[in-house]
LOGUVO-183595 format. One record per residue (C-alpha): chain; z, x, y; residue number from 1. Coordinates in Angstrom, 1 decimal. Layout:
! LOGUVO-183595
chaine:A; zz:Z; xx:X; yy:Y; num:NUM
...
END
This chain:
! LOGUVO-183595
chaine:A; zz:-51.7; xx:-74.4; yy:-90.3; num:1
chaine:A; zz:-49.7; xx:-71.5; yy:-91.1; num:2
chaine:A; zz:-45.7; xx:-70.7; yy:-90.6; num:3
chaine:A; zz:-44.8; xx:-67.3; yy:-88.6; num:4
chaine:A; zz:-41.4; xx:-65.6; yy:-88.1; num:5
chaine:A; zz:-40.8; xx:-64.6; yy:-84.3; num:6
chaine:A; zz:-41.9; xx:-61.2; yy:-84.5; num:7
chaine:A; zz:-44.9; xx:-62.4; yy:-86.4; num:8
chaine:A; zz:-45.7; xx:-65.0; yy:-83.9; num:9
chaine:A; zz:-45.5; xx:-62.9; yy:-81.4; num:10
chaine:A; zz:-48.2; xx:-60.3; yy:-83.3; num:11
chaine:A; zz:-50.4; xx:-63.4; yy:-83.6; num:12
chaine:A; zz:-50.2; xx:-64.5; yy:-79.8; num:13
chaine:A; zz:-51.4; xx:-61.0; yy:-79.0; num:14
chaine:A; zz:-54.2; xx:-60.5; yy:-81.0; num:15
chaine:A; zz:-55.3; xx:-64.0; yy:-79.7; num:16
chaine:A; zz:-58.2; xx:-63.9; yy:-77.4; num:17
chaine:A; zz:-58.3; xx:-67.7; yy:-76.8; num:18
chaine:A; zz:-55.0; xx:-70.4; yy:-77.2; num:19
chaine:A; zz:-55.1; xx:-73.9; yy:-77.5; num:20
chaine:A; zz:-52.2; xx:-76.0; yy:-77.3; num:21
chaine:A; zz:-51.4; xx:-79.9; yy:-77.9; num:22
chaine:A; zz:-50.4; xx:-81.7; yy:-74.5; num:23
chaine:A; zz:-49.2; xx:-85.4; yy:-74.2; num:24
chaine:A; zz:-50.2; xx:-87.4; yy:-71.5; num:25
chaine:A; zz:-48.1; xx:-90.3; yy:-72.6; num:26
chaine:A; zz:-46.9; xx:-92.0; yy:-75.9; num:27
chaine:A; zz:-50.3; xx:-92.5; yy:-76.8; num:28
chaine:A; zz:-52.8; xx:-89.6; yy:-75.2; num:29
chaine:A; zz:-52.7; xx:-86.5; yy:-76.4; num:30
chaine:A; zz:-54.8; xx:-83.8; yy:-75.4; num:31
chaine:A; zz:-56.0; xx:-79.6; yy:-76.3; num:32
chaine:A; zz:-55.4; xx:-77.8; yy:-73.5; num:33
chaine:A; zz:-56.2; xx:-74.1; yy:-73.0; num:34
chaine:A; zz:-52.5; xx:-71.6; yy:-72.6; num:35
chaine:A; zz:-52.0; xx:-68.7; yy:-70.8; num:36
chaine:A; zz:-51.7; xx:-65.8; yy:-72.9; num:37
chaine:A; zz:-49.3; xx:-63.7; yy:-70.8; num:38
chaine:A; zz:-47.0; xx:-66.9; yy:-69.9; num:39
chaine:A; zz:-46.5; xx:-67.6; yy:-73.7; num:40
chaine:A; zz:-45.8; xx:-64.0; yy:-74.3; num:41
chaine:A; zz:-43.0; xx:-63.9; yy:-71.5; num:42
chaine:A; zz:-41.7; xx:-67.0; yy:-73.3; num:43
chaine:A; zz:-41.8; xx:-65.8; yy:-76.7; num:44
chaine:A; zz:-40.2; xx:-62.7; yy:-75.4; num:45
chaine:A; zz:-37.0; xx:-64.3; yy:-73.7; num:46
chaine:A; zz:-36.0; xx:-65.2; yy:-76.8; num:47
chaine:A; zz:-33.3; xx:-62.7; yy:-77.7; num:48
chaine:A; zz:-31.9; xx:-63.9; yy:-80.6; num:49
chaine:A; zz:-33.2; xx:-66.8; yy:-82.0; num:50
chaine:A; zz:-30.8; xx:-69.6; yy:-83.4; num:51
chaine:A; zz:-31.0; xx:-70.6; yy:-87.6; num:52
chaine:A; zz:-32.6; xx:-73.6; yy:-86.5; num:53
chaine:A; zz:-35.6; xx:-71.8; yy:-85.1; num:54
chaine:A; zz:-35.6; xx:-69.0; yy:-88.2; num:55
chaine:A; zz:-35.3; xx:-71.9; yy:-90.7; num:56
chaine:A; zz:-38.6; xx:-73.9; yy:-89.1; num:57
chaine:A; zz:-40.4; xx:-71.2; yy:-88.2; num:58
chaine:A; zz:-43.4; xx:-71.0; yy:-85.4; num:59
chaine:A; zz:-46.7; xx:-72.5; yy:-86.1; num:60
chaine:A; zz:-50.3; xx:-72.1; yy:-85.4; num:61
chaine:A; zz:-53.9; xx:-71.9; yy:-86.7; num:62
chaine:A; zz:-55.7; xx:-68.6; yy:-86.3; num:63
chaine:A; zz:-59.2; xx:-68.8; yy:-86.5; num:64
chaine:A; zz:-62.4; xx:-66.5; yy:-85.3; num:65
chaine:A; zz:-65.5; xx:-68.1; yy:-84.5; num:66
chaine:A; zz:-68.7; xx:-67.5; yy:-84.7; num:67
chaine:A; zz:-68.8; xx:-65.5; yy:-81.7; num:68
chaine:A; zz:-66.1; xx:-63.1; yy:-82.8; num:69
chaine:A; zz:-63.4; xx:-64.8; yy:-80.7; num:70
chaine:A; zz:-60.0; xx:-64.8; yy:-82.0; num:71
chaine:A; zz:-58.7; xx:-68.3; yy:-81.5; num:72
chaine:A; zz:-54.9; xx:-69.8; yy:-81.8; num:73
chaine:A; zz:-54.2; xx:-73.2; yy:-82.0; num:74
chaine:A; zz:-50.2; xx:-74.3; yy:-81.5; num:75
chaine:A; zz:-49.6; xx:-78.1; yy:-82.2; num:76
END
């Protein structure tokens, strides 16, 4: 898992082919789900001025390239 600034994270999302995220079904069950790249980019670009809290904590993701050449981003 790597920490990104907002600008860097938007670039990583733009370069990814597939994006996965964790979704909580209830208090004990979390599943991995595929996210729509366009929706995630729209949400990230709508952040005009990130708060100090958002900048200090940053944005985390795990960017990998699988054996077929797909660029996969996994966000917690």
